C-alpha positions, 0 to 999 in steps of 0.5 A: 229712487230706493230701488236705484240706491239698492241696485248701486250698492248691490253692484258694488258688492258684486264687484267686490265679491268678484275681485276677491274671488279672482285673487291669486297667490302668485307672489312673483308680482311686485306690489310696487307695480300698482302706483296710482298718480298722485291726483287720484290718491285719497277717497272718492265717493258718489254720494247717492245717499249716506246709506249707499255711498260707494266709491274707491280709495286709492293710496300710493300702492293699493286701492280699496272699495267703499261700500255703504259709506264703509272702507273695505279694509283689504285692498286689491293688491293685498288680496292678490288681485291682478290688475294691468295699468292702461293709462296713468297721467295727470288727468287719467288713470285706467286699469283692467282686472279679471272678473268671474260670474258664478263658480265651478263648472258654471263660471264665466270669466272676463275683464273689467276696464275702469277708467277714471278721469280727473275733472277738478281737484275734488271731482273725477268720472268713472267710465269703463267697459266689461264683457260680462253679462253679470257685472258692469262698470257703471258711469259715476262722478265721485267727489273727494271725501277726506273723512275716509 
């Protein structure tokens, strides 16, 4: 059980590292292009335990990672992380984002696809796909958290 909690926290931190390391300085992209639907806006956590609680926080124009119960203050859009919307509806929000494993000549690039499906007003499921050996998109059920 403890190993599983450590593994989930490690995965969240690795994902955060990938997104920050894949940032772009291309200012030609409009920040308003990233617009999550209203149902997903707010904080969503997996509540595995208070020490490894992880998840996402969505605003009207950015998204943030929650790791160890703490909100990472820099958002994807603010960090220049490129994302591409796939779906945005009353029950589903999905996007793809680039990721890199390693650095320099030994790096491998790929894509992570995240799909968030609304179950109720207070729960949603995350699924997705990846094409990297060093990162994955886990299947997780999140609950809305009004404290973050």
